[in-house]
Structures are given as C-alpha cells and as structure tokens.
FIMIKE-10573 format. One record per residue (C-alpha): chain; x, y, z; residue number from 1. Coordinates in steps of 0.5 Angstrom, whole numbers. Example, Ala and Ser with C-alpha at 12.3 -4.5 7.8 and 13.67 -1.06 7.14 Angstrom:
+-----+-------+-------+-------+-----+
: mol :     X :     Y :     Z : seq :
+-----+-------+-------+-------+-----+
:   A :    25 :    -9 :    16 :   1 :
:   A :    27 :    -2 :    14 :   2 :
+-----+-------+-------+-------+-----+
This chain:
+-----+-------+-------+-------+-----+
: mol :     X :     Y :     Z : seq :
+-----+-------+-------+-------+-----+
:   A :   222 :   233 :   155 :   1 :
:   A :   227 :   228 :   155 :   2 :
:   A :   225 :   221 :   156 :   3 :
:   A :   228 :   217 :   162 :   4 :
:   A :   227 :   210 :   164 :   5 :
:   A :   225 :   208 :   171 :   6 :
:   A :   225 :   201 :   174 :   7 :
:   A :   230 :   195 :   175 :   8 :
:   A :   227 :   191 :   169 :   9 :
:   A :   228 :   196 :   164 :  10 :
:   A :   234 :   198 :   166 :  11 :
:   A :   237 :   191 :   166 :  12 :
:   A :   236 :   190 :   159 :  13 :
:   A :   238 :   195 :   154 :  14 :
:   A :   234 :   190 :   149 :  15 :
:   A :   227 :   191 :   153 :  16 :
:   A :   229 :   199 :   154 :  17 :
:   A :   230 :   200 :   146 :  18 :
:   A :   223 :   196 :   145 :  19 :
:   A :   219 :   200 :   150 :  20 :
:   A :   221 :   206 :   147 :  21 :
:   A :   222 :   205 :   139 :  22 :
:   A :   217 :   199 :   137 :  23 :
:   A :   210 :   200 :   136 :  24 :
:   A :   208 :   194 :   139 :  25 :
:   A :   207 :   195 :   147 :  26 :
:   A :   201 :   199 :   150 :  27 :
:   A :   204 :   205 :   153 :  28 :
:   A :   199 :   208 :   159 :  29 :
:   A :   199 :   213 :   164 :  30 :
:   A :   202 :   211 :   170 :  31 :
:   A :   196 :   209 :   175 :  32 :
:   A :   199 :   205 :   181 :  33 :
:   A :   192 :   202 :   182 :  34 :
:   A :   192 :   199 :   175 :  35 :
:   A :   200 :   197 :   175 :  36 :
:   A :   199 :   193 :   181 :  37 :
:   A :   194 :   189 :   178 :  38 :
:   A :   197 :   188 :   171 :  39 :
:   A :   200 :   181 :   170 :  40 :
:   A :   207 :   181 :   166 :  41 :
:   A :   210 :   175 :   162 :  42 :
:   A :   217 :   174 :   165 :  43 :
:   A :   220 :   170 :   159 :  44 :
:   A :   219 :   176 :   154 :  45 :
:   A :   218 :   183 :   153 :  46 :
:   A :   212 :   186 :   157 :  47 :
:   A :   206 :   188 :   153 :  48 :
:   A :   204 :   194 :   157 :  49 :
:   A :   209 :   200 :   159 :  50 :
:   A :   207 :   206 :   164 :  51 :
:   A :   209 :   213 :   163 :  52 :
:   A :   209 :   219 :   168 :  53 :
:   A :   211 :   226 :   167 :  54 :
:   A :   216 :   226 :   172 :  55 :
:   A :   219 :   222 :   178 :  56 :
:   A :   216 :   227 :   183 :  57 :
:   A :   209 :   225 :   179 :  58 :
:   A :   210 :   218 :   180 :  59 :
:   A :   212 :   219 :   187 :  60 :
:   A :   206 :   223 :   189 :  61 :
:   A :   201 :   218 :   185 :  62 :
:   A :   205 :   212 :   189 :  63 :
:   A :   204 :   216 :   196 :  64 :
:   A :   197 :   217 :   195 :  65 :
:   A :   196 :   210 :   192 :  66 :
:   A :   199 :   207 :   199 :  67 :
:   A :   195 :   211 :   203 :  68 :
:   A :   189 :   207 :   201 :  69 :
:   A :   192 :   201 :   202 :  70 :
:   A :   188 :   198 :   209 :  71 :
:   A :   193 :   196 :   214 :  72 :
:   A :   193 :   195 :   222 :  73 :
:   A :   199 :   199 :   223 :  74 :
:   A :   202 :   206 :   221 :  75 :
:   A :   209 :   206 :   219 :  76 :
:   A :   214 :   212 :   219 :  77 :
:   A :   221 :   213 :   216 :  78 :
:   A :   227 :   214 :   222 :  79 :
:   A :   232 :   218 :   219 :  80 :
:   A :   237 :   217 :   225 :  81 :
:   A :   237 :   209 :   223 :  82 :
:   A :   235 :   210 :   216 :  83 :
:   A :   230 :   205 :   217 :  84 :
:   A :   222 :   204 :   217 :  85 :
:   A :   219 :   204 :   224 :  86 :
:   A :   212 :   200 :   225 :  87 :
:   A :   208 :   203 :   230 :  88 :
:   A :   204 :   198 :   232 :  89 :
:   A :   204 :   198 :   240 :  90 :
:   A :   203 :   203 :   245 :  91 :
:   A :   211 :   203 :   247 :  92 :
:   A :   213 :   204 :   240 :  93 :
:   A :   208 :   210 :   240 :  94 :
:   A :   211 :   213 :   247 :  95 :
:   A :   218 :   212 :   244 :  96 :
:   A :   216 :   216 :   238 :  97 :
:   A :   213 :   221 :   242 :  98 :
:   A :   219 :   222 :   246 :  99 :
:   A :   223 :   223 :   240 : 100 :
:   A :   219 :   228 :   238 : 101 :
:   A :   218 :   232 :   244 : 102 :
:   A :   226 :   232 :   244 : 103 :
:   A :   226 :   235 :   237 : 104 :
:   A :   221 :   240 :   239 : 105 :
:   A :   225 :   242 :   245 : 106 :
:   A :   232 :   242 :   241 : 107 :
:   A :   228 :   247 :   236 : 108 :
:   A :   225 :   252 :   241 : 109 :
:   A :   232 :   252 :   244 : 110 :
:   A :   235 :   254 :   237 : 111 :
:   A :   230 :   259 :   236 : 112 :
:   A :   231 :   262 :   243 : 113 :
:   A :   238 :   263 :   241 : 114 :
:   A :   237 :   266 :   234 : 115 :
:   A :   232 :   271 :   238 : 116 :
:   A :   237 :   274 :   243 : 117 :
+-----+-------+-------+-------+-----+
C-alpha cells in the first residue's frame, strides 16, 4: 500500500499535497462520488476535506456507477477511431453507430472464419 495522489489541485501544489497527507487537521473520508460532487471547497486555502480510495480502478468504478445515475436526455459513447465522445441524441447518429457496429461484426466474423480454416 503505497499512497498515491490523484487530482490536479493536489498535484499542482506540493505544500497542499504534504498538508493533505501529514497534517491531522484535514478530514479524510472514503471516496463517494455523490458526496464529493456536493462538497464545497475554499479556493484560497488548503482543503478541509480529502477523499481517498483503495485504488485508481476502484475510483473509476465508483465514478462510472455514479455517472450512470445522473439523468440526461442523451446517451454518450467513446469513439476510439476519433478519440472523442459521440452524443447519441438523434436517429441519424444511432443509424450511423449501428452501421459501424455491423461493419465491425462483419469484419470479426470474417477473421474468425479465416482462423477456423
């Protein structure tokens, strides 16, 4: 268990990073995205509360679960070809995505057939 710091605020301030780890003053709480999203922070002094997690992977899973609870009128997906986020908010975009998936599945099936022969 080596402690690691995540977050632009901590990583940009050696003094605050040291304070967050070594001082008894700050409150340290388990990472819960719903609570961190409501936590207010002063911008001119070190933070009174820091959140910790067992691993970066644990934090990712908690963020994904939390994000899934946020109501939104669209669906988003990561597009690895363009390295961007596509918002699936109309029929044309959904048809385009379906065509991409169909093409990928066809390519996958052809590759499997070649391996079987």
